[in-house]
C-alpha positions in Angstrom: 1.5 2.5 6.9 2.6 0.1 9.3 0.5 -0.1 12.6 -2.5 1.4 10.6 -6.0 -0.6 10.2 -8.8 0.2 8.1 -12.5 -0.3 9.4 -16.0 0.7 8.5 -18.5 2.2 11.3 -22.1 1.8 11.7 -24.0 2.8 15.0 -27.2 1.3 16.4 -28.9 4.3 15.1 -27.6 3.6 11.6 -25.0 6.4 11.6 -22.3 5.1 9.3 -18.8 6.5 8.4 -17.3 4.7 5.2 -13.8 4.6 6.3 -12.2 4.7 9.5 -8.3 4.7 9.9 -6.9 3.7 13.1 -3.2 3.9 14.0 -1.3 2.0 16.4 -2.1 4.3 19.3 -5.7 3.8 18.8 -6.4 7.2 17.3 -9.0 7.1 14.6 -9.9 9.5 11.6 -13.1 9.2 10.0 -13.8 9.4 6.2 -17.1 9.8 4.2 -17.2 9.8 0.5 -19.9 12.0 -1.2 -20.4 12.1 -5.0 -22.3 15.3 -4.6 -20.4 18.6 -5.3 -22.9 20.5 -2.7 -21.2 20.7 0.6 -23.1 21.6 3.7 -23.0 20.8 7.5 -25.7 18.1 7.0 -22.8 16.0 5.2 -20.7 15.8 8.5 -23.7 14.7 10.7 -22.3 11.1 11.1 -18.8 12.2 11.4 -19.9 14.5 14.3 -21.7 11.8 16.1 -18.8 9.5 15.5 -16.2 11.9 16.8 -18.4 12.7 20.0 -18.7 9.1 20.7 -14.9 8.6 20.6 -13.8 11.5 22.6 -10.0 12.1 22.4 -9.4 9.2 20.3 -11.0 11.2 17.3 -8.3 12.8 15.5 -10.6 14.3 12.6 -13.4 13.5 10.1 -13.2 14.3 6.2 -15.7 14.4 3.6 -14.2 13.5 0.0 -16.3 15.3 -2.6 -16.2 16.1 -6.2 -15.5 20.1 -5.9 -12.2 21.4 -6.3 -11.5 23.4 -2.8 -10.8 22.2 0.4 -13.1 23.5 3.1 -13.3 23.5 6.9 -16.5 22.7 8.7 -15.4 23.4 12.3 -13.8 21.2 15.0 -11.6 18.6 13.2 -13.8 18.3 10.2 -13.0 19.2 6.6 -14.2 18.6 3.1 -11.6 17.7 0.8 -11.6 17.2 -3.1 -11.3 13.4 -3.8 -8.8 14.4 -6.6 -6.3 15.5 -3.5 -5.7 11.8 -3.1 -3.6 11.5 -6.3 -2.5 15.3 -6.6 1.0 16.2 -5.9 1.5 19.8 -4.8 
């Protein structure tokens, strides 16, 4: 997308976000990629810390996983199947 850039994030406490998409307005989306099919709140720890550090610039966080369903994990956080990247519904 025009005006969108791709980054990686790692804090001084070693909290990382695999992919960070930033649009031309400076709004950011964090993405973690997990091979595991087990989903829980712990998988979102780094995305939560990233969102808290960004405040209003944080539009949301996504964990891509190997399960088949999409699951909400609260404020702007969602687990999404990696297959959704190429699926057309």
